[in-house]
A tleap script that builds the chain and sets N, CA, C and O, in Angstrom:
source leaprc.protein.ff14SB
mol = sequence {
  NMET ASP ILE ASP SER LEU MET LYS GLY LEU
  GLY PRO LEU GLN ASP THR MET LYS LYS ALA
  ASP ALA GLU ARG GLY LYS VAL LEU LEU ASP
  GLY SER ALA GLY GLY GLY ALA VAL LYS VAL
  GLN ILE SER GLY GLU LEU THR VAL THR LYS
  VAL VAL ILE ALA PRO ALA ALA ALA ALA ALA
  ALA GLY GLY ASP VAL SER MET LEU GLU ASP
  LEU VAL LEU VAL ALA PHE ASN ASP ALA LEU
  ARG GLN HIE LYS GLN ARG PHE GLY ALA SER
  PRO GLU GLU GLN VAL GLN LYS LEU LEU GLY
  GLY SER ASP LEU GLY ALA LEU MET GLY PRO
  LEU MET ARG GLY LEU GLY CARG
}
set mol.1.N position { -57.117 -139.800 -21.972 }
set mol.1.CA position { -58.260 -140.345 -22.587 }
set mol.1.C position { -57.804 -141.798 -23.176 }
set mol.1.O position { -56.742 -141.930 -23.785 }
set mol.2.N position { -58.702 -142.869 -22.938 }
set mol.2.CA position { -58.462 -144.142 -23.373 }
set mol.2.C position { -59.142 -144.464 -24.748 }
set mol.2.O position { -60.355 -144.668 -24.804 }
set mol.3.N position { -58.492 -144.496 -25.640 }
set mol.3.CA position { -58.866 -144.749 -27.115 }
set mol.3.C position { -59.701 -145.987 -27.163 }
set mol.3.O position { -60.777 -145.982 -27.761 }
set mol.4.N position { -59.240 -147.056 -26.549 }
set mol.4.CA position { -60.138 -148.252 -26.599 }
set mol.4.C position { -61.603 -148.093 -25.963 }
set mol.4.O position { -62.602 -148.591 -26.483 }
set mol.5.N position { -61.615 -147.427 -24.914 }
set mol.5.CA position { -62.947 -147.242 -24.347 }
set mol.5.C position { -63.718 -146.248 -25.214 }
set mol.5.O position { -64.945 -146.349 -25.203 }
set mol.6.N position { -63.192 -145.369 -25.909 }
set mol.6.CA position { -63.672 -144.358 -26.801 }
set mol.6.C position { -64.385 -145.066 -27.816 }
set mol.6.O position { -65.556 -144.796 -28.085 }
set mol.7.N position { -63.540 -146.221 -28.559 }
set mol.7.CA position { -64.237 -146.898 -29.790 }
set mol.7.C position { -65.211 -147.741 -29.223 }
set mol.7.O position { -66.261 -147.938 -29.835 }
set mol.8.N position { -64.972 -148.319 -28.016 }
set mol.8.CA position { -66.256 -149.217 -27.607 }
set mol.8.C position { -67.531 -148.339 -27.402 }
set mol.8.O position { -68.655 -148.789 -27.625 }
set mol.9.N position { -67.325 -147.170 -27.003 }
set mol.9.CA position { -68.565 -146.182 -26.588 }
set mol.9.C position { -69.081 -146.085 -28.046 }
set mol.9.O position { -70.309 -146.155 -28.098 }
set mol.10.N position { -68.503 -145.952 -29.168 }
set mol.10.CA position { -68.990 -145.652 -30.480 }
set mol.10.C position { -69.707 -146.922 -31.051 }
set mol.10.O position { -70.536 -146.810 -31.954 }
set mol.11.N position { -69.368 -148.145 -30.501 }
set mol.11.CA position { -70.123 -149.325 -31.119 }
set mol.11.C position { -71.523 -149.305 -31.113 }
set mol.11.O position { -72.074 -149.559 -32.184 }
set mol.12.N position { -72.230 -149.051 -30.112 }
set mol.12.CA position { -73.867 -148.859 -30.401 }
set mol.12.C position { -74.151 -148.162 -31.443 }
set mol.12.O position { -74.997 -148.539 -32.255 }
set mol.13.N position { -73.470 -147.029 -31.564 }
set mol.13.CA position { -73.948 -145.868 -32.546 }
set mol.13.C position { -73.562 -146.336 -33.868 }
set mol.13.O position { -74.333 -146.158 -34.811 }
set mol.14.N position { -72.324 -146.980 -34.044 }
set mol.14.CA position { -71.997 -147.417 -35.365 }
set mol.14.C position { -72.948 -148.531 -35.896 }
set mol.14.O position { -73.303 -148.590 -37.073 }
set mol.15.N position { -73.372 -149.508 -34.822 }
set mol.15.CA position { -74.336 -150.489 -35.125 }
set mol.15.C position { -75.622 -149.985 -35.760 }
set mol.15.O position { -76.080 -150.523 -36.768 }
set mol.16.N position { -76.254 -148.855 -35.111 }
set mol.16.CA position { -77.462 -148.307 -35.433 }
set mol.16.C position { -77.207 -147.792 -36.767 }
set mol.16.O position { -78.037 -148.077 -37.630 }
set mol.17.N position { -76.219 -147.092 -37.082 }
set mol.17.CA position { -75.943 -146.538 -38.369 }
set mol.17.C position { -75.825 -147.361 -39.468 }
set mol.17.O position { -76.277 -146.998 -40.554 }
set mol.18.N position { -75.113 -148.735 -39.284 }
set mol.18.CA position { -75.040 -149.779 -40.277 }
set mol.18.C position { -76.283 -150.289 -40.556 }
set mol.18.O position { -76.615 -150.643 -41.687 }
set mol.19.N position { -77.121 -150.358 -39.405 }
set mol.19.CA position { -78.533 -151.187 -39.691 }
set mol.19.C position { -79.499 -150.110 -40.481 }
set mol.19.O position { -80.365 -150.489 -41.269 }
set mol.20.N position { -79.291 -148.953 -40.229 }
set mol.20.CA position { -80.104 -148.039 -40.934 }
set mol.20.C position { -79.650 -147.828 -42.476 }
set mol.20.O position { -80.464 -147.624 -43.377 }
set mol.21.N position { -78.347 -147.899 -42.653 }
set mol.21.CA position { -77.849 -147.961 -44.028 }
set mol.21.C position { -78.327 -149.190 -44.750 }
set mol.21.O position { -78.652 -149.068 -45.931 }
set mol.22.N position { -78.397 -150.257 -44.212 }
set mol.22.CA position { -78.756 -151.535 -44.849 }
set mol.22.C position { -80.331 -151.502 -45.094 }
set mol.22.O position { -80.810 -152.016 -46.105 }
set mol.23.N position { -81.049 -150.930 -44.209 }
set mol.23.CA position { -82.487 -150.748 -44.426 }
set mol.23.C position { -82.700 -149.728 -45.574 }
set mol.23.O position { -83.495 -150.011 -46.470 }
set mol.24.N position { -82.067 -148.628 -45.585 }
set mol.24.CA position { -82.095 -147.674 -46.420 }
set mol.24.C position { -82.052 -148.139 -47.854 }
set mol.24.O position { -82.778 -147.760 -48.773 }
set mol.25.N position { -81.011 -149.087 -47.890 }
set mol.25.CA position { -80.700 -149.741 -49.207 }
set mol.25.C position { -81.693 -150.492 -49.844 }
set mol.25.O position { -81.660 -150.702 -51.057 }
set mol.26.N position { -82.707 -150.974 -48.996 }
set mol.26.CA position { -83.812 -151.862 -49.447 }
set mol.26.C position { -84.988 -151.043 -49.707 }
set mol.26.O position { -85.918 -151.626 -50.264 }
set mol.27.N position { -85.142 -149.791 -49.415 }
set mol.27.CA position { -86.122 -149.057 -49.613 }
set mol.27.C position { -86.376 -148.427 -51.042 }
set mol.27.O position { -85.497 -147.759 -51.585 }
set mol.28.N position { -87.505 -148.640 -51.588 }
set mol.28.CA position { -87.852 -148.246 -52.975 }
set mol.28.C position { -88.979 -147.067 -52.770 }
set mol.28.O position { -89.914 -147.249 -51.989 }
set mol.29.N position { -88.851 -145.974 -53.440 }
set mol.29.CA position { -89.929 -145.076 -53.366 }
set mol.29.C position { -90.461 -144.684 -54.687 }
set mol.29.O position { -89.619 -144.416 -55.545 }
set mol.30.N position { -91.727 -144.603 -55.005 }
set mol.30.CA position { -92.444 -144.348 -56.244 }
set mol.30.C position { -92.866 -143.023 -56.361 }
set mol.30.O position { -93.693 -142.565 -55.573 }
set mol.31.N position { -92.308 -142.261 -57.401 }
set mol.31.CA position { -92.996 -140.987 -57.767 }
set mol.31.C position { -93.843 -141.123 -58.806 }
set mol.31.O position { -93.665 -142.048 -59.599 }
set mol.32.N position { -94.890 -140.230 -58.967 }
set mol.32.CA position { -95.778 -140.292 -60.279 }
set mol.32.C position { -96.146 -138.743 -60.546 }
set mol.32.O position { -96.040 -137.844 -59.712 }
set mol.33.N position { -96.601 -138.612 -61.882 }
set mol.33.CA position { -97.145 -137.471 -62.167 }
set mol.33.C position { -98.327 -137.811 -63.302 }
set mol.33.O position { -98.491 -138.957 -63.722 }
set mol.34.N position { -99.067 -136.759 -63.711 }
set mol.34.CA position { -100.086 -136.731 -64.546 }
set mol.34.C position { -101.125 -138.058 -64.450 }
set mol.34.O position { -101.576 -138.745 -65.366 }
set mol.35.N position { -101.341 -138.163 -62.928 }
set mol.35.CA position { -102.347 -139.311 -62.654 }
set mol.35.C position { -101.846 -140.671 -63.113 }
set mol.35.O position { -102.548 -141.504 -63.686 }
set mol.36.N position { -100.523 -140.818 -62.796 }
set mol.36.CA position { -99.839 -142.029 -63.135 }
set mol.36.C position { -99.326 -142.260 -64.596 }
set mol.36.O position { -98.920 -143.349 -65.003 }
set mol.37.N position { -99.385 -141.171 -65.300 }
set mol.37.CA position { -98.957 -141.291 -66.716 }
set mol.37.C position { -97.453 -141.535 -66.752 }
set mol.37.O position { -96.914 -142.305 -67.547 }
set mol.38.N position { -96.778 -140.766 -65.763 }
set mol.38.CA position { -95.245 -140.915 -65.660 }
set mol.38.C position { -94.980 -141.490 -64.258 }
set mol.38.O position { -95.462 -140.968 -63.253 }
set mol.39.N position { -94.178 -142.610 -64.223 }
set mol.39.CA position { -93.687 -143.065 -62.758 }
set mol.39.C position { -92.222 -143.146 -62.814 }
set mol.39.O position { -91.613 -143.484 -63.828 }
set mol.40.N position { -91.635 -142.804 -61.621 }
set mol.40.CA position { -90.406 -142.985 -61.473 }
set mol.40.C position { -90.239 -143.715 -60.065 }
set mol.40.O position { -91.047 -143.592 -59.144 }
set mol.41.N position { -89.093 -144.484 -60.023 }
set mol.41.CA position { -88.779 -145.246 -58.786 }
set mol.41.C position { -87.295 -144.920 -58.408 }
set mol.41.O position { -86.416 -145.052 -59.261 }
set mol.42.N position { -87.012 -144.504 -57.162 }
set mol.42.CA position { -85.728 -144.503 -56.701 }
set mol.42.C position { -85.545 -145.154 -55.594 }
set mol.42.O position { -86.536 -145.323 -54.882 }
set mol.43.N position { -84.291 -145.668 -55.175 }
set mol.43.CA position { -83.846 -146.262 -53.980 }
set mol.43.C position { -83.724 -145.386 -52.631 }
set mol.43.O position { -83.664 -144.158 -52.678 }
set mol.44.N position { -83.698 -145.986 -51.638 }
set mol.44.CA position { -83.255 -144.966 -50.511 }
set mol.44.C position { -81.895 -144.600 -50.601 }
set mol.44.O position { -81.432 -143.767 -49.821 }
set mol.45.N position { -81.116 -145.207 -51.588 }
set mol.45.CA position { -79.730 -144.449 -51.698 }
set mol.45.C position { -79.607 -143.397 -52.758 }
set mol.45.O position { -78.561 -142.933 -53.213 }
set mol.46.N position { -80.946 -143.069 -53.106 }
set mol.46.CA position { -81.032 -142.046 -54.323 }
set mol.46.C position { -80.529 -142.593 -55.694 }
set mol.46.O position { -80.091 -141.820 -56.547 }
set mol.47.N position { -80.589 -143.758 -55.864 }
set mol.47.CA position { -80.284 -144.330 -57.271 }
set mol.47.C position { -81.646 -144.459 -57.882 }
set mol.47.O position { -82.624 -144.894 -57.275 }
set mol.48.N position { -81.640 -144.048 -59.136 }
set mol.48.CA position { -82.980 -144.314 -60.018 }
set mol.48.C position { -83.048 -145.602 -60.557 }
set mol.48.O position { -82.183 -146.054 -61.308 }
set mol.49.N position { -84.266 -146.338 -60.121 }
set mol.49.CA position { -84.329 -147.822 -60.580 }
set mol.49.C position { -85.230 -148.106 -61.721 }
set mol.49.O position { -85.251 -149.153 -62.369 }
set mol.50.N position { -85.978 -147.050 -61.897 }
set mol.50.CA position { -87.027 -147.299 -63.048 }
set mol.50.C position { -87.789 -145.885 -63.571 }
set mol.50.O position { -88.003 -144.892 -62.877 }
set mol.51.N position { -88.083 -146.047 -64.771 }
set mol.51.CA position { -88.864 -144.765 -65.252 }
set mol.51.C position { -89.688 -145.489 -66.108 }
set mol.51.O position { -89.264 -146.318 -66.913 }
set mol.52.N position { -91.212 -145.103 -65.904 }
set mol.52.CA position { -92.170 -145.554 -66.833 }
set mol.52.C position { -92.888 -144.451 -67.463 }
set mol.52.O position { -93.277 -143.502 -66.783 }
set mol.53.N position { -93.086 -144.517 -68.720 }
set mol.53.CA position { -93.948 -143.433 -69.505 }
set mol.53.C position { -94.987 -144.219 -69.990 }
set mol.53.O position { -94.632 -145.170 -70.687 }
set mol.54.N position { -96.309 -144.053 -69.784 }
set mol.54.CA position { -97.375 -144.806 -70.235 }
set mol.54.C position { -97.482 -144.524 -71.677 }
set mol.54.O position { -97.256 -143.369 -72.036 }
set mol.55.N position { -97.802 -145.437 -72.580 }
set mol.55.CA position { -97.876 -145.160 -74.095 }
set mol.55.C position { -98.982 -144.164 -74.151 }
set mol.55.O position { -98.789 -143.218 -74.915 }
set mol.56.N position { -100.176 -144.195 -73.449 }
set mol.56.CA position { -101.139 -143.153 -73.757 }
set mol.56.C position { -100.479 -141.685 -73.381 }
set mol.56.O position { -100.924 -140.709 -73.986 }
set mol.57.N position { -99.527 -141.513 -72.491 }
set mol.57.CA position { -99.102 -140.245 -72.250 }
set mol.57.C position { -98.066 -139.824 -73.441 }
set mol.57.O position { -97.941 -138.654 -73.801 }
set mol.58.N position { -97.402 -140.818 -73.960 }
set mol.58.CA position { -96.584 -140.519 -75.179 }
set mol.58.C position { -97.202 -140.123 -76.149 }
set mol.58.O position { -96.732 -139.202 -76.818 }
set mol.59.N position { -98.523 -140.765 -76.512 }
set mol.59.CA position { -99.406 -140.580 -77.587 }
set mol.59.C position { -99.893 -139.182 -77.490 }
set mol.59.O position { -99.803 -138.343 -78.387 }
set mol.60.N position { -100.486 -138.987 -76.160 }
set mol.60.CA position { -100.995 -137.554 -75.957 }
set mol.60.C position { -100.162 -136.378 -76.053 }
set mol.60.O position { -100.601 -135.257 -76.311 }
set mol.61.N position { -98.895 -136.673 -75.830 }
set mol.61.CA position { -97.800 -135.453 -75.954 }
set mol.61.C position { -97.674 -135.307 -77.395 }
set mol.61.O position { -97.246 -134.215 -77.766 }
set mol.62.N position { -97.959 -136.182 -78.304 }
set mol.62.CA position { -98.121 -135.914 -79.859 }
set mol.62.C position { -96.740 -135.029 -80.242 }
set mol.62.O position { -96.840 -134.012 -80.928 }
set mol.63.N position { -95.583 -135.454 -79.793 }
set mol.63.CA position { -94.368 -134.930 -80.230 }
set mol.63.C position { -93.909 -133.866 -79.253 }
set mol.63.O position { -92.773 -133.393 -79.310 }
set mol.64.N position { -94.805 -133.498 -78.360 }
set mol.64.CA position { -94.457 -132.327 -77.486 }
set mol.64.C position { -93.496 -132.976 -76.394 }
set mol.64.O position { -93.946 -133.424 -75.340 }
set mol.65.N position { -92.296 -132.995 -76.680 }
set mol.65.CA position { -91.199 -133.471 -75.757 }
set mol.65.C position { -91.226 -132.784 -74.375 }
set mol.65.O position { -90.950 -133.396 -73.343 }
set mol.66.N position { -91.578 -131.457 -74.407 }
set mol.66.CA position { -91.409 -130.644 -73.142 }
set mol.66.C position { -92.624 -131.116 -72.084 }
set mol.66.O position { -92.483 -130.996 -70.867 }
set mol.67.N position { -93.712 -131.612 -72.638 }
set mol.67.CA position { -94.816 -131.842 -71.790 }
set mol.67.C position { -94.269 -133.229 -70.903 }
set mol.67.O position { -94.370 -133.325 -69.680 }
set mol.68.N position { -93.734 -134.160 -71.709 }
set mol.68.CA position { -93.214 -135.350 -71.113 }
set mol.68.C position { -91.994 -135.065 -70.376 }
set mol.68.O position { -91.788 -135.818 -69.424 }
set mol.69.N position { -91.117 -134.133 -70.599 }
set mol.69.CA position { -89.963 -133.718 -69.710 }
set mol.69.C position { -90.634 -133.193 -68.347 }
set mol.69.O position { -90.181 -133.625 -67.287 }
set mol.70.N position { -91.725 -132.252 -68.336 }
set mol.70.CA position { -92.315 -131.762 -67.346 }
set mol.70.C position { -92.878 -132.874 -66.254 }
set mol.70.O position { -92.715 -132.861 -65.034 }
set mol.71.N position { -93.559 -133.799 -67.027 }
set mol.71.CA position { -94.100 -134.974 -66.210 }
set mol.71.C position { -92.957 -135.753 -65.583 }
set mol.71.O position { -93.142 -136.144 -64.431 }
set mol.72.N position { -91.868 -136.019 -66.141 }
set mol.72.CA position { -90.887 -136.683 -65.532 }
set mol.72.C position { -90.281 -135.906 -64.382 }
set mol.72.O position { -89.985 -136.441 -63.314 }
set mol.73.N position { -90.111 -134.625 -64.646 }
set mol.73.CA position { -89.534 -133.936 -63.546 }
set mol.73.C position { -90.512 -133.834 -62.317 }
set mol.73.O position { -90.087 -133.872 -61.163 }
set mol.74.N position { -91.745 -133.711 -62.603 }
set mol.74.CA position { -92.685 -133.789 -61.542 }
set mol.74.C position { -92.613 -135.137 -60.819 }
set mol.74.O position { -92.651 -135.142 -59.589 }
set mol.75.N position { -92.523 -136.157 -61.430 }
set mol.75.CA position { -92.444 -137.475 -60.815 }
set mol.75.C position { -91.313 -137.736 -60.112 }
set mol.75.O position { -91.339 -138.320 -59.029 }
set mol.76.N position { -90.275 -137.332 -60.663 }
set mol.76.CA position { -88.886 -137.268 -59.720 }
set mol.76.C position { -89.062 -136.517 -58.454 }
set mol.76.O position { -88.710 -137.033 -57.394 }
set mol.77.N position { -89.625 -135.235 -58.498 }
set mol.77.CA position { -89.472 -134.568 -57.308 }
set mol.77.C position { -90.472 -135.140 -56.494 }
set mol.77.O position { -90.266 -135.030 -55.285 }
set mol.78.N position { -91.659 -135.812 -56.896 }
set mol.78.CA position { -92.413 -136.508 -55.900 }
set mol.78.C position { -91.617 -137.633 -55.136 }
set mol.78.O position { -91.652 -137.719 -53.909 }
set mol.79.N position { -90.910 -138.472 -55.923 }
set mol.79.CA position { -90.077 -139.340 -55.242 }
set mol.79.C position { -89.119 -138.867 -54.395 }
set mol.79.O position { -88.835 -139.543 -53.406 }
set mol.80.N position { -88.491 -137.680 -54.629 }
set mol.80.CA position { -87.480 -137.051 -53.702 }
set mol.80.C position { -88.120 -136.486 -52.336 }
set mol.80.O position { -87.578 -136.490 -51.231 }
set mol.81.N position { -89.381 -136.005 -52.662 }
set mol.81.CA position { -90.090 -135.449 -51.506 }
set mol.81.C position { -90.297 -136.445 -50.672 }
set mol.81.O position { -90.067 -136.157 -49.497 }
set mol.82.N position { -90.731 -137.751 -50.925 }
set mol.82.CA position { -90.879 -138.864 -50.201 }
set mol.82.C position { -89.664 -139.349 -49.508 }
set mol.82.O position { -89.701 -139.787 -48.358 }
set mol.83.N position { -88.579 -139.267 -50.225 }
set mol.83.CA position { -87.183 -139.641 -49.704 }
set mol.83.C position { -86.870 -138.720 -48.418 }
set mol.83.O position { -86.525 -139.234 -47.353 }
set mol.84.N position { -87.028 -137.159 -48.602 }
set mol.84.CA position { -86.714 -136.393 -47.593 }
set mol.84.C position { -87.824 -136.630 -46.391 }
set mol.84.O position { -87.448 -136.612 -45.219 }
set mol.85.N position { -88.948 -136.810 -46.672 }
set mol.85.CA position { -89.941 -137.014 -45.683 }
set mol.85.C position { -89.679 -138.246 -44.820 }
set mol.85.O position { -89.977 -138.258 -43.626 }
set mol.86.N position { -89.090 -139.331 -45.472 }
set mol.86.CA position { -88.881 -140.383 -44.717 }
set mol.86.C position { -87.404 -140.647 -43.928 }
set mol.86.O position { -87.251 -141.298 -42.894 }
set mol.87.N position { -86.338 -139.935 -44.735 }
set mol.87.CA position { -85.094 -140.074 -44.126 }
set mol.87.C position { -84.488 -138.668 -43.595 }
set mol.87.O position { -83.430 -138.680 -42.965 }
set mol.88.N position { -85.128 -137.536 -43.842 }
set mol.88.CA position { -84.693 -136.185 -43.513 }
set mol.88.C position { -84.280 -135.291 -44.517 }
set mol.88.O position { -83.891 -135.903 -45.512 }
set mol.89.N position { -84.224 -134.107 -44.621 }
set mol.89.CA position { -83.833 -133.268 -45.652 }
set mol.89.C position { -82.540 -132.722 -45.514 }
set mol.89.O position { -81.921 -132.283 -46.483 }
set mol.90.N position { -82.076 -132.727 -44.305 }
set mol.90.CA position { -80.835 -132.138 -43.864 }
set mol.90.C position { -80.012 -133.141 -43.230 }
set mol.90.O position { -80.667 -134.098 -42.816 }
set mol.91.N position { -78.711 -133.202 -43.025 }
set mol.91.CA position { -77.903 -133.938 -42.284 }
set mol.91.C position { -78.319 -134.013 -40.839 }
set mol.91.O position { -78.098 -135.082 -40.269 }
set mol.92.N position { -78.825 -133.146 -40.235 }
set mol.92.CA position { -79.376 -133.047 -38.996 }
set mol.92.C position { -80.648 -133.809 -38.735 }
set mol.92.O position { -80.823 -134.605 -37.813 }
set mol.93.N position { -81.556 -133.448 -39.708 }
set mol.93.CA position { -82.742 -134.362 -39.601 }
set mol.93.C position { -82.481 -135.823 -39.980 }
set mol.93.O position { -83.191 -136.697 -39.481 }
set mol.94.N position { -81.633 -136.093 -40.718 }
set mol.94.CA position { -81.194 -137.554 -41.105 }
set mol.94.C position { -80.867 -138.223 -39.757 }
set mol.94.O position { -81.369 -139.291 -39.403 }
set mol.95.N position { -79.965 -137.493 -39.017 }
set mol.95.CA position { -79.464 -138.157 -37.825 }
set mol.95.C position { -80.431 -138.263 -36.751 }
set mol.95.O position { -80.311 -139.104 -35.860 }
set mol.96.N position { -81.530 -137.309 -36.819 }
set mol.96.CA position { -82.658 -137.330 -35.857 }
set mol.96.C position { -83.511 -138.446 -36.096 }
set mol.96.O position { -83.930 -139.134 -35.164 }
set mol.97.N position { -83.847 -138.709 -37.514 }
set mol.97.CA position { -84.561 -139.725 -37.969 }
set mol.97.C position { -83.844 -141.020 -37.617 }
set mol.97.O position { -84.445 -141.921 -37.032 }
set mol.98.N position { -82.613 -141.119 -37.955 }
set mol.98.CA position { -81.758 -142.551 -37.725 }
set mol.98.C position { -81.867 -142.809 -36.236 }
set mol.98.O position { -82.125 -143.970 -35.918 }
set mol.99.N position { -81.725 -141.982 -35.346 }
set mol.99.CA position { -81.717 -142.149 -33.818 }
set mol.99.C position { -83.114 -142.229 -33.375 }
set mol.99.O position { -83.352 -142.620 -32.232 }
set mol.100.N position { -84.087 -141.884 -34.199 }
set mol.100.CA position { -85.457 -141.704 -33.630 }
set mol.100.C position { -85.892 -142.092 -32.357 }
set mol.100.O position { -86.210 -141.254 -31.513 }
set mol.101.N position { -85.938 -143.563 -32.110 }
set mol.101.CA position { -86.357 -143.954 -30.835 }
set mol.101.C position { -85.274 -144.306 -30.019 }
set mol.101.O position { -85.519 -144.898 -28.968 }
set mol.102.N position { -84.016 -144.019 -30.350 }
set mol.102.CA position { -82.880 -144.376 -29.596 }
set mol.102.C position { -82.516 -143.353 -28.472 }
set mol.102.O position { -82.616 -142.143 -28.676 }
set mol.103.N position { -82.124 -143.828 -27.372 }
set mol.103.CA position { -81.565 -142.883 -26.372 }
set mol.103.C position { -80.213 -142.416 -26.524 }
set mol.103.O position { -79.256 -143.025 -26.046 }
set mol.104.N position { -80.097 -141.160 -27.294 }
set mol.104.CA position { -78.770 -140.709 -27.666 }
set mol.104.C position { -77.842 -140.706 -26.370 }
set mol.104.O position { -76.654 -140.978 -26.548 }
set mol.105.N position { -78.259 -140.439 -25.162 }
set mol.105.CA position { -77.420 -140.448 -24.102 }
set mol.105.C position { -76.864 -141.615 -23.748 }
set mol.105.O position { -75.716 -141.685 -23.308 }
set mol.106.N position { -77.819 -142.867 -23.951 }
set mol.106.CA position { -77.207 -144.189 -23.856 }
set mol.106.C position { -76.062 -144.577 -24.980 }
set mol.106.O position { -75.005 -145.167 -24.755 }
set mol.107.N position { -76.501 -144.140 -26.126 }
set mol.107.CA position { -75.579 -144.449 -27.060 }
set mol.107.C position { -74.092 -143.581 -26.981 }
set mol.107.O position { -73.009 -144.111 -27.228 }
set mol.108.N position { -74.247 -142.284 -26.625 }
set mol.108.CA position { -73.154 -141.376 -26.525 }
set mol.108.C position { -72.467 -141.378 -25.133 }
set mol.108.O position { -71.365 -140.845 -25.006 }
set mol.109.N position { -73.124 -141.995 -24.041 }
set mol.109.CA position { -72.632 -142.018 -22.779 }
set mol.109.C position { -71.051 -142.378 -22.721 }
set mol.109.O position { -70.226 -141.549 -22.336 }
set mol.110.N position { -70.724 -143.615 -23.114 }
set mol.110.CA position { -69.469 -144.137 -23.098 }
set mol.110.C position { -68.528 -143.112 -23.772 }
set mol.110.O position { -67.431 -142.862 -23.271 }
set mol.111.N position { -68.897 -142.602 -24.751 }
set mol.111.CA position { -68.048 -141.711 -25.666 }
set mol.111.C position { -67.591 -140.484 -24.775 }
set mol.111.O position { -66.425 -140.144 -24.576 }
set mol.112.N position { -68.855 -139.824 -24.228 }
set mol.112.CA position { -68.689 -138.714 -23.581 }
set mol.112.C position { -67.842 -138.836 -22.269 }
set mol.112.O position { -67.114 -137.935 -21.853 }
set mol.113.N position { -68.018 -140.042 -21.669 }
set mol.113.CA position { -67.064 -140.339 -20.343 }
set mol.113.C position { -65.664 -140.550 -20.725 }
set mol.113.O position { -64.741 -140.325 -19.942 }
set mol.114.N position { -65.469 -141.047 -22.107 }
set mol.114.CA position { -64.101 -141.136 -22.619 }
set mol.114.C position { -63.368 -139.744 -22.869 }
set mol.114.O position { -62.147 -139.613 -22.960 }
set mol.115.N position { -64.301 -138.741 -22.964 }
set mol.115.CA position { -63.762 -137.496 -23.146 }
set mol.115.C position { -63.685 -136.618 -21.991 }
set mol.115.O position { -63.356 -135.432 -21.995 }
set mol.116.N position { -64.079 -137.443 -20.855 }
set mol.116.CA position { -63.782 -136.659 -19.537 }
set mol.116.C position { -64.918 -135.913 -19.148 }
set mol.116.O position { -64.817 -135.068 -18.258 }
set mol.117.N position { -65.998 -136.140 -19.729 }
set mol.117.CA position { -67.235 -135.397 -19.352 }
set mol.117.C position { -68.204 -136.068 -18.473 }
set mol.117.O position { -69.237 -135.490 -18.138 }
savepdb mol mol.pdb
quit
């Protein structure tokens, strides 16, 4: 097996993955709860970028911290649901979405030939 051919065969796949990682880093997903009383924002890299609690929601809670905690939880789960929907929930789904329109055979062809298949 020729290692140089093998590495060249991985080139298109690596390029696709790098491009997808760069695009994912730019994505912002907004989750909300309580009709917008609580909003959270996460990045495509699953970093929390913002949490907003409307003053009216804080006033309506009237010291009931558990109500606000529940709203924050629902808002985060909404943002995470959007992330899973967009990027995939499992590693397999993530690869499928990553390669969505790509011809896996074309990307993997040189690699497979390098392995003697």
